[in-house]
All heavy atoms as an XYZ file, in Angstrom:
826
protein
N       0.816     -1.051     -0.041
C      -0.011     -0.012      0.019
C       0.882      1.287      0.037
O       0.513      2.216     -0.502
C      -0.889     -0.029      1.272
C      -2.058      0.895      1.137
S      -3.507     -0.013      1.551
C      -4.607      0.795      0.626
N       1.985      1.158      0.583
C       2.805      2.354      0.643
C       3.425      2.758     -0.691
O       3.789      3.860     -0.915
C       4.061      2.121      1.604
N       3.470      1.704     -1.573
C       4.070      2.041     -2.886
C       3.007      2.870     -3.777
O       3.419      3.605     -4.636
C       4.347      0.732     -3.744
C       5.355     -0.043     -3.006
C       4.972     -1.410     -2.735
O       4.011     -1.909     -3.391
O       5.631     -2.053     -1.984
N       1.707      2.767     -3.489
C       0.652      3.427     -4.234
C       0.509      4.867     -3.845
O       0.184      5.827     -4.556
C      -0.647      2.635     -4.235
C      -0.366      1.220     -4.765
C      -1.715      3.350     -4.974
C      -1.609      0.428     -4.581
N       0.615      5.106     -2.525
C       0.328      6.469     -1.919
C       1.529      7.408     -2.307
O       2.630      7.064     -2.472
C       0.341      6.319     -0.443
C      -0.946      5.582      0.011
C      -1.024      5.463      1.534
O      -0.182      6.014      2.222
O      -1.876      4.681      2.038
N       1.110      8.760     -2.266
C       2.154      9.737     -2.463
C       3.092      9.766     -1.365
O       2.958      9.208     -0.245
C       1.389     11.013     -2.590
C       0.126     10.744     -1.964
C      -0.137      9.315     -1.998
N       4.224     10.521     -1.552
C       5.335     10.495     -0.540
C       4.967     11.289      0.818
O       5.637     10.855      1.820
N       4.017     12.145      0.829
C       3.681     12.838      2.027
C       2.422     12.307      2.663
O       1.445     11.935      1.960
C       3.556     14.363      1.847
C       4.815     14.998      1.398
C       4.684     16.542      1.138
O       3.500     16.986      1.209
N       5.719     17.122      0.880
N       2.433     12.179      3.963
C       1.219     11.743      4.666
C       0.404     13.003      5.031
O       0.954     13.870      5.821
C       1.707     10.915      5.966
C       0.422     10.408      6.736
O      -0.611     10.416      6.078
O       0.636      9.990      7.834
N      -0.845     13.131      4.585
C      -1.582     14.362      4.820
C      -2.041     14.475      6.346
O      -2.293     15.524      6.719
C      -2.792     14.222      3.971
C      -2.823     12.822      3.632
C      -1.475     12.217      3.675
N      -2.101     13.341      7.081
C      -2.380     13.435      8.483
C      -1.277     13.285      9.414
O      -1.458     13.091     10.627
C      -3.461     12.324      8.694
C      -4.639     12.463      7.777
C      -4.930     11.491      6.730
C      -5.562     13.546      7.974
C      -5.989     11.657      6.006
C      -6.668     13.615      7.171
C      -6.825     12.682      6.152
O      -7.962     12.735      5.360
N      -0.111     13.459      8.864
C       1.166     13.232      9.640
C       1.503     14.461     10.344
O       0.754     15.423     10.755
N       2.804     14.649     10.596
C       3.384     15.872     11.294
C       3.109     17.107     10.386
O       3.343     17.106      9.279
C       4.886     15.638     11.452
C       5.524     16.811     12.223
C       5.058     14.327     12.354
N       2.746     18.222     11.070
C       2.486     19.419     10.415
C       3.823     20.077     10.034
O       4.789     20.069     10.716
C       1.651     20.393     11.257
C       0.247     20.113     11.280
C      -0.493     21.291     11.944
O      -0.007     22.446     11.957
O      -1.593     21.014     12.407
N       3.742     20.670      8.933
C       4.953     21.513      8.406
C       4.959     22.824      9.142
O       3.924     23.483      9.211
C       4.733     21.718      6.893
C       5.992     22.343      6.245
O       7.067     22.604      7.027
O       5.973     22.581      4.986
N       5.980     23.293      9.732
C       6.043     24.500     10.529
C       5.811     25.705      9.571
O       5.305     26.759     10.073
C       7.451     24.568     11.020
C       8.215     23.337     10.505
C       7.262     22.441      9.874
N       6.140     25.620      8.340
C       5.889     26.701      7.439
C       4.385     26.892      7.260
O       3.950     28.087      7.262
C       6.497     26.561      6.098
C       8.088     26.558      6.118
C       8.654     26.210      4.876
N       8.271     24.774      4.541
C       8.556     24.171      3.351
N       9.117     24.894      2.425
N       8.144     22.993      3.110
N       3.663     25.864      7.178
C       2.197     25.878      7.010
C       1.474     26.444      8.231
O       0.529     27.238      8.200
C       1.542     24.609      6.592
C       1.939     24.057      5.212
C       1.340     22.702      5.079
C       1.307     25.046      4.225
N       2.092     26.030      9.469
C       1.508     26.562     10.686
C       1.735     28.063     10.858
O       0.741     28.775     11.180
C       2.217     25.840     11.902
O       1.939     24.434     11.838
N       2.881     28.534     10.462
C       3.213     29.967     10.455
C       2.320     30.687      9.514
O       1.785     31.849      9.872
C       4.661     30.221     10.148
N       2.118     30.151      8.347
C       1.265     30.815      7.351
C      -0.205     30.880      7.837
O      -0.859     31.867      7.750
C       1.280     30.055      5.951
C       0.421     30.595      4.963
C       0.860     31.962      4.487
C       0.487     29.659      3.715
N      -0.666     29.868      8.499
C      -2.108     29.793      9.038
C      -2.167     30.910     10.130
O      -3.193     31.552     10.182
C      -2.374     28.420      9.620
C      -2.659     27.425      8.516
O      -3.063     27.758      7.396
O      -2.564     26.111      8.849
N      -1.138     30.922     10.921
C      -1.253     31.975     12.028
C      -1.231     33.309     11.423
O      -2.006     34.263     11.937
C      -0.006     31.822     12.939
C      -0.008     32.684     14.153
C      -1.209     32.547     15.066
O      -1.791     31.488     15.214
O      -1.620     33.599     15.568
N      -0.435     33.619     10.399
C      -0.434     34.923      9.787
C      -1.726     35.245      9.140
O      -2.279     36.396      9.150
C       0.734     35.154      8.800
C       2.099     35.137      9.438
C       3.207     35.493      8.533
N       2.991     35.266      7.121
C       3.881     34.858      6.395
N       5.112     34.541      6.790
N       3.644     34.581      5.132
N      -2.340     34.236      8.461
C      -3.623     34.457      7.845
C      -4.665     34.745      8.896
O      -5.566     35.722      8.631
C      -4.010     33.264      7.009
C      -3.371     33.036      5.691
C      -3.729     31.704      5.016
C      -3.724     34.211      4.778
N      -4.716     34.184      9.966
C      -5.681     34.421     11.085
C      -5.552     35.825     11.600
O      -6.474     36.518     11.803
C      -5.414     33.327     12.281
C      -6.329     32.184     12.031
C      -6.286     31.355     13.331
N      -5.806     30.028     12.985
C      -4.679     29.491     13.291
N      -3.856     30.130     14.023
N      -4.306     28.263     12.850
N      -4.301     36.242     11.750
C      -4.109     37.656     12.235
C      -4.564     38.643     11.255
O      -5.228     39.673     11.612
C      -2.552     37.831     12.522
C      -1.988     37.109     13.654
C      -0.490     37.259     13.747
O       0.171     38.040     12.915
O       0.080     36.600     14.650
N      -4.342     38.444     10.006
C      -4.744     39.297      9.010
C      -6.243     39.396      8.812
O      -6.924     40.500      8.644
C      -4.114     38.996      7.555
C      -4.722     39.788      6.393
C      -2.674     39.297      7.604
N      -6.941     38.243      8.921
C      -8.385     38.169      8.887
C      -8.982     38.949     10.105
O      -9.925     39.574      9.969
C      -8.872     36.700      8.745
C      -8.642     36.081      7.498
C      -9.156     34.612      7.509
C      -8.925     33.939      6.237
N      -9.434     32.607      6.156
N      -8.364     38.753     11.170
C      -8.841     39.390     12.404
C      -8.755     40.939     12.303
O      -9.627     41.661     12.615
C      -8.083     38.943     13.639
N      -7.576     41.382     11.764
C      -7.418     42.869     11.571
C      -8.406     43.362     10.509
O      -9.084     44.455     10.735
C      -6.021     43.173     11.131
C      -5.057     43.327     12.292
C      -3.700     43.832     11.718
N      -2.871     42.649     11.506
C      -2.064     42.482     10.539
N      -1.920     43.455      9.701
N      -1.392     41.340     10.400
N      -8.695     42.659      9.468
C      -9.581     43.112      8.480
C     -11.039     43.146      8.979
O     -11.791     43.946      8.641
C      -9.552     42.175      7.225
C      -8.228     42.461      6.369
C      -8.197     43.880      5.799
O      -9.199     44.339      5.308
O      -7.100     44.459      5.934
N     -11.339     42.127      9.832
C     -12.724     42.121     10.313
C     -12.933     43.290     11.265
O     -13.958     43.868     11.186
C     -12.867     40.792     11.174
O     -12.664     39.647     10.285
C     -14.330     40.721     11.714
N     -11.876     43.583     12.100
C     -12.098     44.800     12.888
C     -12.214     46.085     12.183
O     -13.068     46.879     12.419
C     -10.903     44.852     13.932
C     -10.855     43.825     15.025
C      -9.604     44.069     15.759
C     -12.064     44.076     15.972
N     -11.377     46.130     11.142
C     -11.350     47.335     10.311
C     -12.633     47.493      9.559
O     -13.295     48.554      9.474
C     -10.290     47.273      9.276
C     -10.052     48.474      8.347
C      -8.927     48.274      7.510
C      -8.816     49.401      6.457
N      -7.783     49.149      5.436
N     -13.166     46.412      9.007
C     -14.393     46.468      8.191
C     -15.631     46.655      9.127
O     -16.494     47.382      8.755
C     -14.512     45.144      7.425
C     -15.700     45.163      6.482
C     -15.810     43.915      5.671
C     -16.857     43.953      4.631
N     -16.934     42.704      3.862
N     -15.526     46.122     10.365
C     -16.688     46.249     11.314
C     -16.835     47.768     11.701
O     -17.865     48.215     11.829
N     -15.685     48.492     11.918
C     -15.725     49.826     12.269
C     -16.246     50.723     11.116
O     -17.075     51.554     11.333
C     -14.419     50.361     12.796
C     -14.081     49.937     14.117
C     -12.755     50.633     14.528
N     -11.758     50.021     13.709
C     -10.505     49.848     14.154
N     -10.167     50.098     15.286
N      -9.621     49.265     13.306
N     -15.964     50.388      9.858
C     -16.335     51.178      8.746
C     -17.824     50.933      8.524
O     -18.590     51.831      8.200
C     -15.573     50.810      7.529
C     -14.101     51.306      7.634
C     -13.304     50.788      6.358
O     -13.832     50.058      5.545
O     -12.121     51.200      6.316
N     -18.273     49.721      8.678
C     -19.747     49.428      8.334
C     -20.607     49.963      9.509
O     -21.779     50.117      9.316
C     -19.869     47.850      8.207
C     -19.258     47.361      6.944
O     -18.953     48.185      6.079
O     -19.083     46.064      6.850
N     -20.121     50.051     10.655
C     -20.845     50.473     11.841
C     -21.298     51.911     11.739
O     -22.439     52.295     12.148
C     -20.063     50.238     13.095
C     -20.918     49.672     14.176
C     -19.950     49.293     15.343
O     -18.962     49.932     15.519
N     -20.362     48.359     16.138
N     -20.434     52.810     11.241
C     -20.707     54.123     11.244
C     -20.951     54.788      9.812
O     -20.066     54.950      9.049
C     -19.544     54.978     11.804
C     -19.210     54.600     13.279
S     -20.480     55.077     14.364
C     -20.248     56.837     14.393
N     -22.257     54.821      9.411
C     -22.542     55.403      8.057
C     -22.083     56.906      8.052
O     -22.105     57.486      9.035
C     -24.004     55.134      7.884
C     -24.560     55.036      9.219
C     -23.451     54.442     10.166
N     -21.896     57.371      6.889
C     -21.636     58.799      6.711
C     -22.780     59.641      7.035
O     -23.973     59.221      7.229
C     -21.052     59.110      5.289
O     -22.202     58.941      4.419
N     -22.519     60.914      7.132
C     -23.616     61.860      7.448
C     -24.723     61.968      6.509
O     -25.917     61.928      6.889
N     -24.324     61.869      5.188
C     -25.342     61.907      4.149
C     -26.226     60.630      4.216
O     -27.349     60.656      4.057
C     -24.577     62.053      2.791
C     -25.693     61.853      1.683
C     -23.846     63.330      2.737
N     -25.638     59.528      4.428
C     -26.286     58.202      4.490
C     -27.255     58.261      5.756
O     -28.336     57.770      5.596
C     -25.366     57.079      4.628
O     -24.414     57.119      3.520
C     -26.072     55.739      4.613
N     -26.772     58.800      6.831
C     -27.592     58.805      7.993
C     -28.868     59.639      7.794
O     -30.010     59.367      8.139
C     -26.836     59.371      9.153
C     -26.444     58.316     10.158
C     -25.850     58.851     11.332
N     -24.490     59.407     10.770
C     -23.653     60.108     11.424
N     -23.890     60.498     12.672
N     -22.512     60.556     10.871
N     -28.690     60.830      7.111
C     -29.785     61.753      6.809
C     -30.776     61.119      5.810
O     -31.986     61.267      6.013
C     -29.178     63.025      6.301
C     -28.677     63.964      7.374
C     -28.614     65.380      6.885
N     -27.975     65.553      5.551
C     -26.770     65.872      5.333
N     -25.995     66.108      6.302
N     -26.356     65.960      4.130
N     -30.167     60.389      4.836
C     -31.085     59.724      3.871
C     -31.877     58.609      4.515
O     -33.141     58.510      4.340
C     -30.285     59.155      2.726
N     -31.275     57.922      5.365
C     -32.092     56.748      6.084
C     -33.093     57.417      6.978
O     -34.134     56.927      7.142
C     -31.074     55.865      6.746
C     -30.199     55.124      5.861
C     -31.823     54.938      7.752
C     -29.113     54.319      6.455
N     -32.691     58.535      7.650
C     -33.577     59.083      8.631
C     -34.784     59.870      8.005
O     -35.836     59.967      8.579
N     -34.558     60.208      6.663
C     -35.640     60.994      6.008
C     -36.570     60.154      5.269
O     -37.634     60.547      4.802
C     -34.950     62.093      5.121
O     -34.292     61.422      4.129
N     -36.214     58.923      4.950
C     -37.009     58.125      4.179
C     -38.438     57.883      4.781
O     -39.403     57.849      4.118
C     -36.375     56.730      3.904
O     -36.067     56.057      4.972
N     -38.535     57.710      6.136
C     -39.929     57.512      6.651
C     -40.722     58.756      6.420
O     -41.908     58.764      6.265
C     -39.717     57.266      8.100
C     -38.410     56.688      8.204
C     -37.570     57.264      7.147
N     -40.011     59.961      6.485
C     -40.794     61.260      6.322
C     -41.377     61.336      4.987
O     -42.487     61.783      4.647
C     -39.821     62.463      6.560
C     -39.325     62.550      8.022
C     -38.345     63.702      8.062
C     -40.422     62.799      8.924
N     -40.545     60.827      3.983
C     -41.021     60.880      2.509
C     -42.199     59.898      2.300
O     -43.210     60.261      1.696
C     -39.890     60.575      1.709
C     -38.651     61.403      1.671
C     -37.543     60.841      0.748
C     -38.912     62.809      1.401
N     -42.163     58.775      2.912
C     -43.301     57.819      2.775
C     -44.505     58.451      3.493
O     -45.647     58.245      2.971
C     -42.855     56.433      3.347
C     -41.757     55.841      2.485
C     -44.072     55.536      3.428
C     -41.106     54.621      3.001
N     -44.291     59.011      4.705
C     -45.447     59.563      5.380
C     -46.046     60.677      4.546
O     -47.279     60.796      4.552
C     -44.969     60.092      6.688
C     -44.594     59.140      7.703
C     -44.025     59.615      8.987
O     -43.950     60.944      9.118
O     -43.500     58.858      9.802
N     -45.304     61.537      3.890
C     -45.905     62.549      3.055
C     -46.839     61.905      2.048
O     -47.903     62.415      1.763
C     -44.822     63.356      2.304
C     -44.128     64.265      3.307
O     -44.634     64.606      4.401
O     -42.894     64.614      2.970
N     -46.324     60.916      1.259
C     -47.056     60.293      0.158
C     -48.309     59.683      0.728
O     -49.421     59.763      0.223
C     -46.222     59.386     -0.632
C     -45.093     59.969     -1.304
C     -44.199     58.885     -2.011
C     -45.593     60.865     -2.446
N     -48.142     58.875      1.691
C     -49.319     58.049      2.259
C     -50.276     59.029      2.904
O     -51.559     58.781      2.727
C     -48.803     56.940      3.245
C     -49.949     56.271      3.904
C     -47.979     55.903      2.534
N     -49.777     59.885      3.650
C     -50.689     60.879      4.243
C     -51.514     61.655      3.380
O     -52.811     61.922      3.481
N     -50.903     62.200      2.361
C     -51.575     62.971      1.381
C     -52.574     62.074      0.528
O     -53.753     62.540      0.293
C     -50.660     63.693      0.402
O     -49.872     62.793     -0.372
N     -52.197     60.918      0.178
C     -53.148     60.021     -0.517
C     -54.337     59.698      0.406
O     -55.493     59.655     -0.164
C     -52.454     58.795     -0.973
N     -54.084     59.434      1.657
C     -55.241     59.138      2.571
C     -56.098     60.392      2.721
O     -57.395     60.198      2.706
C     -54.651     58.718      3.858
C     -55.642     58.297      4.910
C     -56.477     57.084      4.526
C     -54.949     58.111      6.242
N     -55.637     61.456      2.852
C     -56.458     62.662      3.105
C     -57.244     62.916      1.685
O     -58.389     63.185      1.746
C     -55.679     63.907      3.355
C     -55.106     63.756      4.778
C     -56.428     65.231      3.296
C     -54.024     64.800      5.217
N     -56.609     62.725      0.582
C     -57.358     62.798     -0.649
C     -58.429     61.872     -0.819
O     -59.634     62.208     -1.250
N     -58.226     60.657     -0.425
C     -59.208     59.564     -0.485
C     -60.393     59.912      0.429
O     -61.539     59.767      0.094
C     -58.559     58.230     -0.140
C     -59.650     57.099     -0.220
C     -60.067     56.415     -1.363
C     -60.316     56.575      0.919
N     -61.093     55.581     -0.983
C     -61.156     55.561      0.455
C     -60.315     56.814      2.256
C     -62.023     54.851      1.210
C     -61.138     56.102      3.058
C     -61.969     54.989      2.559
N     -60.097     60.423      1.660
C     -61.123     60.754      2.611
C     -61.936     61.972      2.062
O     -63.246     61.916      2.147
C     -60.499     61.102      3.894
C     -59.957     59.994      4.717
C     -59.274     60.509      6.004
C     -61.098     59.001      5.095
N     -61.332     62.894      1.465
C     -62.036     64.050      0.874
C     -62.983     63.482     -0.180
O     -64.168     63.884     -0.286
C     -61.107     65.045      0.359
C     -60.524     65.828      1.539
C     -61.784     66.129     -0.599
C     -59.371     66.782      1.119
N     -62.501     62.637     -1.071
C     -63.236     62.045     -2.201
C     -64.443     61.253     -1.580
O     -65.573     61.319     -2.093
C     -62.372     61.096     -3.022
C     -61.565     61.956     -4.010
O     -61.811     63.097     -4.276
O     -60.568     61.345     -4.425
N     -64.212     60.555     -0.542
C     -65.255     59.637      0.155
C     -66.407     60.567      0.663
O     -67.562     60.250      0.564
C     -64.611     58.759      1.121
C     -65.595     57.824      1.763
N     -66.138     56.733      1.034
C     -66.055     57.760      3.036
C     -66.909     56.088      1.805
N     -66.933     56.722      3.073
N     -66.008     61.589      1.428
C     -66.936     62.444      2.064
C     -67.687     63.445      1.116
O     -68.874     63.534      1.310
C     -66.310     63.294      3.108
C     -65.895     62.531      4.290
C     -66.426     61.342      4.735
C     -64.792     62.750      5.156
N     -65.844     60.930      5.896
C     -64.851     61.805      6.241
C     -63.873     63.765      5.279
C     -63.868     61.691      7.256
C     -62.952     63.769      6.312
C     -62.960     62.805      7.275
N     -66.947     64.018      0.190
C     -67.613     65.001     -0.742
C     -68.145     64.219     -2.026
O     -69.067     64.793     -2.511
C     -66.557     66.089     -1.080
C     -67.018     67.082     -2.061
C     -65.985     66.770      0.202
N     -67.572     63.202     -2.378
C     -68.039     62.461     -3.558
C     -67.494     63.035     -4.848
O     -68.245     63.142     -5.873
N     -66.280     63.539     -4.806
C     -65.674     64.096     -6.071
C     -64.944     63.111     -6.914
O     -64.215     63.550     -7.938
C     -64.654     65.240     -5.574
O     -63.665     64.637     -4.746
C     -65.355     66.351     -4.876
N     -65.072     61.844     -6.616
C     -64.375     60.813     -7.478
C     -62.929     60.801     -7.237
O     -62.446     61.199     -6.096
N     -62.126     60.475     -8.109
C     -60.682     60.303     -7.810
C     -59.876     61.610     -7.822
O     -58.659     61.633     -7.557
C     -60.185     59.436     -8.944
C     -60.989     59.774    -10.039
C     -62.363     60.082     -9.460
N     -60.606     62.827     -7.994
C     -59.834     64.047     -8.186
C     -59.155     64.501     -6.832
O     -58.041     65.019     -6.938
C     -60.793     65.171     -8.730
C     -61.195     64.782    -10.138
C     -62.387     64.389    -10.426
C     -60.330     64.738    -11.165
N     -62.409     64.131    -11.801
C     -61.172     64.308    -12.297
C     -59.033     64.971    -11.486
C     -60.693     64.155    -13.546
C     -58.588     64.849    -12.768
C     -59.344     64.425    -13.807
N     -59.739     64.384     -5.746
C     -59.045     64.762     -4.527
C     -57.901     63.971     -4.243
O     -56.869     64.407     -3.814
N     -58.007     62.556     -4.450
C     -56.880     61.726     -4.266
C     -55.693     62.103     -5.276
O     -54.497     62.188     -4.781
C     -57.355     60.267     -4.514
C     -56.293     59.192     -4.581
C     -55.639     59.007     -3.163
C     -56.759     57.893     -5.046
N     -56.063     62.341     -6.414
C     -55.019     62.661     -7.472
C     -54.287     63.913     -7.209
O     -53.110     64.025     -7.128
C     -55.610     62.649     -8.910
C     -56.050     61.222     -9.402
C     -54.593     63.238     -9.865
C     -56.848     61.232    -10.597
N     -55.093     65.018     -6.838
C     -54.508     66.308     -6.577
C     -53.617     66.186     -5.232
O     -52.464     66.677     -5.253
C     -55.578     67.347     -6.353
C     -55.119     68.681     -5.815
C     -56.353     67.610     -7.712
N     -54.157     65.614     -4.199
C     -53.390     65.647     -2.977
C     -52.160     64.645     -3.068
O     -51.162     64.765     -2.396
C     -54.245     65.237     -1.783
C     -55.148     66.418     -1.350
C     -55.975     65.998     -0.205
C     -54.172     67.583     -0.938
N     -52.310     63.594     -3.916
C     -51.109     62.672     -4.178
C     -50.053     63.493     -4.928
O     -48.908     63.436     -4.495
C     -51.544     61.477     -4.912
C     -50.498     60.374     -5.027
C     -50.108     59.833     -3.759
C     -50.966     59.272     -5.990
N     -50.384     64.270     -5.875
C     -49.418     65.106     -6.555
C     -48.706     66.089     -5.563
O     -47.561     66.413     -5.643
C     -49.892     65.730     -7.770
C     -49.916     64.816     -8.976
C     -51.142     64.403     -9.510
C     -48.693     64.287     -9.489
C     -51.125     63.591    -10.587
C     -48.748     63.400    -10.627
C     -49.991     63.034    -11.036
N     -49.648     66.663     -4.721
C     -49.159     67.639     -3.680
C     -48.146     66.879     -2.768
O     -47.099     67.497     -2.453
C     -50.263     68.244     -2.957
C     -49.895     69.281     -1.912
C     -49.349     70.494     -2.582
C     -51.164     69.586     -1.095
N     -48.450     65.687     -2.353
C     -47.510     64.941     -1.526
C     -46.197     64.559     -2.219
O     -45.161     64.678     -1.578
N     -46.276     64.336     -3.491
C     -45.089     64.024     -4.245
C     -44.322     65.271     -4.239
O     -43.060     65.330     -4.175
C     -45.373     63.538     -5.581
C     -46.015     62.087     -5.479
C     -44.191     63.510     -6.589
C     -46.561     61.619     -6.827
N     -44.888     66.472     -4.493
C     -44.126     67.770     -4.556
C     -43.464     68.048     -3.205
O     -42.317     68.462     -3.120
C     -45.106     68.875     -4.862
N     -44.111     67.783     -2.148
C     -43.615     68.014     -0.745
C     -42.490     67.034     -0.571
O     -41.401     67.451     -0.032
C     -44.621     67.816      0.345
C     -43.984     67.878      1.671
C     -45.644     68.961      0.110
N     -42.589     65.834     -0.982
C     -41.542     64.822     -0.744
C     -40.261     65.296     -1.647
O     -39.111     65.180     -1.106
C     -41.942     63.444     -1.281
N     -40.413     65.651     -2.918
C     -39.252     66.157     -3.635
C     -38.635     67.411     -2.989
O     -37.441     67.511     -3.012
C     -39.817     66.466     -5.021
C     -39.712     65.300     -6.030
C     -40.900     64.877     -6.646
C     -38.597     64.496     -6.098
C     -40.929     63.799     -7.459
C     -38.561     63.386     -6.875
C     -39.740     62.990     -7.666
N     -39.490     68.358     -2.493
C     -38.963     69.459     -1.838
C     -38.055     69.044     -0.606
O     -36.962     69.627     -0.350
C     -40.118     70.394     -1.284
C     -39.594     71.615     -0.653
C     -40.750     72.520     -0.304
N     -40.407     73.520      0.597
C     -40.432     73.407      1.974
N     -40.895     72.380      2.531
N     -40.020     74.404      2.691
N     -38.524     68.023      0.111
C     -37.628     67.580      1.251
C     -36.417     66.996      0.865
O     -35.359     67.096      1.432
C     -38.507     66.652      2.169
C     -39.492     67.388      3.020
C     -40.213     66.358      4.049
O     -39.969     65.183      3.883
N     -40.839     66.928      4.914
N     -36.455     66.139     -0.297
C     -35.247     65.503     -0.802
C     -34.193     66.610     -1.232
O     -33.074     66.492     -0.967
C     -35.630     64.657     -2.012
C     -36.343     63.416     -1.537
C     -34.341     64.244     -2.825
C     -36.938     62.600     -2.666
N     -34.752     67.649     -1.989
C     -33.847     68.664     -2.307
C     -33.278     69.438     -1.176
O     -32.106     69.811     -1.075
C     -34.592     69.679     -3.286
C     -34.930     69.007     -4.614
C     -33.801     71.044     -3.446
C     -35.846     69.735     -5.515
N     -34.150     69.597     -0.164
C     -33.659     70.379      1.060
C     -32.540     69.576      1.788
O     -31.649     69.978      2.241
C     -34.771     70.613      1.999
C     -34.328     71.384      3.219
C     -35.687     71.625      4.157
N     -36.287     70.356      4.488
C     -36.061     69.695      5.555
N     -35.017     69.980      6.269
N     -36.758     68.508      5.801
N     -32.882     68.157      1.958
C     -31.919     67.345      2.645
C     -30.623     67.206      1.854
O     -29.460     67.239      2.493
C     -32.519     65.945      2.936
C     -33.667     66.094      3.905
C     -31.480     64.962      3.323
C     -34.473     64.889      4.021
N     -30.609     67.079      0.483
C     -29.485     66.879     -0.240
C     -28.569     68.168     -0.350
O     -27.389     68.154     -0.562
C     -29.727     66.432     -1.713
O     -30.561     67.486     -2.339
N     -29.185     69.344     -0.056
C     -28.456     70.608     -0.114
C     -27.716     70.867      1.162
O     -26.904     71.757      1.150
N     -28.111     70.218      2.232
C     -27.332     70.392      3.548
C     -25.963     69.746      3.435
O     -25.630     68.874      2.801
C     -28.111     69.720      4.668
C     -29.494     70.361      4.982
C     -30.197     69.612      5.954
O     -29.734     68.622      6.566
O     -31.317     70.091      6.341
N     -25.084     70.462      4.184
C     -23.741     69.988      4.243
C     -23.650     68.854      5.269
O     -24.303     68.936      6.288
C     -22.761     71.087      4.717
C     -22.634     72.164      3.634
C     -21.558     73.144      4.041
N     -21.194     73.917      2.893
C     -19.895     73.980      2.451
N     -18.973     73.480      3.250
N     -19.586     74.594      1.350
N     -22.732     67.895      5.004
C     -22.568     66.788      6.003
C     -21.848     67.309      7.204
O     -21.139     68.350      7.127
C     -21.713     65.788      5.274
C     -21.191     66.408      4.047
C     -22.005     67.603      3.707
N     -21.971     66.558      8.319
C     -21.320     67.055      9.592
C     -19.841     66.959      9.581
O     -19.288     66.105      8.996
C     -21.928     66.149     10.718
C     -23.299     66.251     10.862
C     -23.824     65.269     11.761
O     -23.197     64.365     12.223
O     -25.120     65.351     12.137
């Protein structure tokens, strides 16, 4: 059986060079994980403002559409109140996007 197998035993004594290489790889991976974790943890000021303002934009659209639908339901004007107030909500949302994007980051 020894004649058929290759010269090195894969389960035998470890090569010290491979052990040193494994240790260096572990150190580099640990440093990269720490570095990447810190960068991913703290978003930039622009990203924070964009994430924080997205619920406001959705609230503008949903709120204006709901008010338009209620006006249509009570007054009986058909879809016109919904359409007009939805476009008004879109305009307010775009105005907020422009206002937020014009601010300087911290």
